[in-house]
N, C-alpha and C positions, 0 to 999 in steps of 0.2 A: 575462575577454579571452577574446578565440577570433581563430583563425589559422587559414584557407583556400588551398587549394590545387586549380588546376584544372585536367585538361587536355582540351579540348575532342575528341570524335572526329573524329579524321583518322587515317590509313593504321592505320585497321583498332584501335588504340587509344585508351581514354579513361579518365580517373581523375577521382576528389574526393575531398580528407580534409579535416578538421577538428581540430581541435585547440582544446581550450575548457579553461579553469582558472577556478573559480568557489568560492565562501562564501557559503551561503543558513544563514544564522540567525532566528532568532525567538524568542519567547517561549512556550516548552514548558507546553501544556494537557496537566497529569495528573495523576490522580486522587492524588497524593504530596505536592499542597502543602494540603490539609487541616487539618494540626496541625503544629507542631513549628519554625514559623520566624517570627517577628516579620516580616512584610511590611512596616513601618513603618521599617523599615532597608533602603538601599539595598542592602547587601549581601546580605540574601536577595533581593532584584529580581531582580540578578547571577547568583547562583546559576539562576535560572530561564531565562537567556538561554545558549540552548545550539543545534548544530548541529540543523538540521530535519533529518526523515528520508528528505526528497528529496535533502540535502546530497552533491554529489560532484565533491570537489575539479578531479581531472581524469579527462577523458575525449578518447578520442582515435576516432575513425572515419573510414576509411575505403575505398572501392569500386572497382571497376577492372572494365573490359572489354577484351577482347582477342578479337578476331576474326583469325585465324591468313589472311594471303592466298595461300592456295592452294586451289586448283579452276572449277569452272566462272566467269567473268565477273572471278576477282583477278586480280594480277599476275603469281601465277604456277598454271600450271596450267591455263589455259583451254583448251588444245589438249590437255588429257588424254579418253582414252577415258572412257565412263560407269560401266565398272568400276573403273578408276584412281582417278576423281572420289569415286565411291560409298565408297571407302576413306578417301581421302588428304585430301579439299579439302571445304569446307566446316561447318569445326571454330570454336565459338566458347568461350570461355573465362573466367568471370565468379567476382568473390567482394568477398565484405563481412567486412573486421577491425574489431573493436572491443573496447576497452582503459576500463574506468572503474576509477577507487575504490572500494573497496567500504563499503556503508551502515551507516552508524552506528547504532548501538543502545544499549540503554540498562542499566547492572547493577543490578535490584532486588533486594530484601532483604524477604520479607513481602509487605506493603503498603507500603513506604516504598522509599528508593535509602537503599544504605549509606553507611559512611564510607570512602574510598579512603586508603589508608596506602602505596602506591607507584603506580608508572605501570599496571602489569596488561594494557597489549595485548597482549604475546606471552608466553606462558609460559615459562621458563628452557632448554626443549628447544625454542623453535619451537612454532607453528601447527598442529594435530593436531584430526582430526575429535572425538577423545578431548577435550582439551582445548585449546579455540579461545584462551581467554586466562587469565590467573593468576588463579585466583579467590583466591588466598591473601594478592592486593590489598587486598580489598575485607572487611569485617567490619562488624557490625550494631551500631549504637548501644545502650549503654546503657538499658536503660529506664528511663523515669521517672515519677513520678506530676504527672498534670495538675492545680496548683495551683486551678483554677477549676471544670473539670466533674467532678477525681476521676477516680480509676482509673489505672491504669498504663499506658501503651503506650510504645511506641518512637518515639521522635522519627526525622524526616527527618533522614538522614545529609549530610555535607559532600561526597558523591560529585557529581557532573552528570549531567544527563542528554544522552545521544547523543555520551558522552564514546570509546567503544571501536568498532573497524571491521570488519565480516566480511570473506569473502573478496572480491576485486572480480572484473571481468567479463573474460576473455580470449574473446571467440567468434573464429572463423574458420569463414565461410561460403564453401563454393565452388560453381560450378554447371560443369557439360561439355553443350554443345547440339552435333548434330551434326544438319546441311540435307541433305535429301535432292531433288534437283528431280527430280520424278516423271510429268513430261509437260509442255504448253501451258499457257497462260493463268493462270500463278502457280501452278498445282497443287506442292505443297513438303508433304513429310512431316518433322517434327521431333522428335526425340529428346533428351532432358533428362533430364541426372543431376546430382543436388542432392547436399549431403554439408554436414548443418548441424553443426557443431562440429565440423570437420573433424580436426583435431590432438586430437578426442577429450580438450580439456583439463579436470580434474575443476572445476568450479565451486561453492561450499557456499555454501548459503544461511545464516541467521543462526543462531547456535548459542543453546542455550539459556541464560536469565541471573540466575535466580533462585538468589543464594547460600546460601538455605535449604534446597531441595531437592540430594541428592546426582549430578543432571545437569547441575548450572552447567556452561557451558562445552563439553559436547554439540552435535555439529551431527548432527542427525537426517535434512536436507531439504539435495538438490543439485538443481542446476538439470541436464537431462536429459542424457544421454551423447549421441555419434555418433549422428546417424539419418541416414540413406539413403533417397531415395525418387526412383524413376523415371517418366516420363510420356514419352505419343505423341500427337503433336498433326500434325494434316493439315489442309492449308488449300489451300482452291482458289475 
């Protein structure tokens, strides 16, 4: 399902926004399927139908542009002197907002998925970079002996694939542009400042998820922090 709202450029203002609700599922092909399940049973097949890695139930994106009505050729300030126009005229602001559900991930245990004994999505104290999910909700199945091939192995647990979610996207990019008219024949100087992730929101990537390691639940990587860049462009 998708809904959009658009305002075409008029009176110096334009924006477009879109909200999407979706659910992307499929049969997950993983190395954990080799042993431990009887795939003649429908219940075993159903365990491998799960959220795909690109499943994002909710996404909202909006972009906007506002050209201030001040300065030469504008509604206000057309008679300003060059000095005043150089300071107050020719400003334009723009931005992009993006919010999205976090990506799904699979909790693993060695070479298989473990048993899930409780929800596990959020630890008792809430999400932290040290403990993103409740690792106590996932335990390794009891090892068994393969009656056909022999040997002891840890069977596939009852936990599904891509059942937990990482951090979402909360991105706010802004730009400020100033135009300077520096002569006839369309000669113009443009100064531009861009603020990527302007609010400096922390946005973490997926945590480590192997419960056999002491680092399960630990977030080690994040998207870039605020980044500011400047540019000058001369048009003639």
